[in-house]
C-alpha positions as a printed Julia matrix, in Angstrom:
69×3 Matrix{Float64}:
 50.04  76.25  18.74
 47.28  74.71  20.8
 47.44  71.18  22.17
 44.03  69.59  21.52
 45.03  66.06  22.55
 43.78  66.21  26.17
 40.53  67.89  25.12
 39.76  65.39  22.37
 40.67  62.37  24.51
 38.53  63.7   27.36
 35.49  64.25  25.16
 35.75  60.85  23.46
 36.2   59.0   26.76
 33.35  60.96  28.35
 30.95  60.04  25.55
 32.0   56.38  25.4
 32.07  55.81  29.15
 28.71  57.33  30.06
 26.95  54.79  32.26
 24.03  53.33  30.35
 25.0   54.48  26.85
 27.06  51.49  25.7
 27.15  49.52  28.93
 26.54  49.96  32.63
 28.68  48.1   35.15
 27.25  47.18  37.65
 23.85  47.21  36.02
 20.42  47.58  37.57
 19.25  44.06  36.78
 22.4   42.14  35.91
 26.11  42.46  36.54
 26.5   44.33  33.25
 23.7   45.93  31.23
 24.18  46.89  27.58
 22.37  49.92  26.17
 19.88  50.2   29.01
 20.06  54.03  29.22
 19.57  53.69  32.99
 22.19  54.06  35.68
 22.79  53.96  39.41
 25.27  55.42  41.87
 27.63  52.44  41.79
 27.84  52.56  38.0
 28.56  56.29  38.04
 31.4   55.81  40.55
 32.86  52.87  38.6
 32.71  54.66  35.25
 34.3   57.76  36.81
 37.25  55.71  38.07
 37.68  54.03  34.68
 37.53  57.43  32.93
 40.19  58.92  35.22
 42.48  55.89  34.86
 42.27  55.79  31.05
 42.61  59.57  30.76
 45.68  59.63  33.01
 47.32  56.75  31.12
 46.69  58.28  27.69
 47.74  61.81  28.61
 50.62  61.21  31.0
 52.09  57.85  29.97
 51.39  57.66  26.23
 51.76  61.44  25.69
 48.89  61.89  23.24
 49.22  65.35  21.69
 47.38  66.93  18.75
 48.75  70.29  17.71
 46.97  72.79  15.47
 48.2   75.85  13.85
């Protein structure tokens, strides 16, 4: 049996937390930009930290597992 939980959670969080796709914090023109499709170094660093924190909480604390087979 393969555990697809970490893979699926990682892909979903990666898509949702891309800076500029849904929101960018901090934004280029305002504190938070929605749907601007533009990013900067600060936003990339912030979104990376949020991704790691949410991923670690969901995988290690909540124990999200999806088994196939």
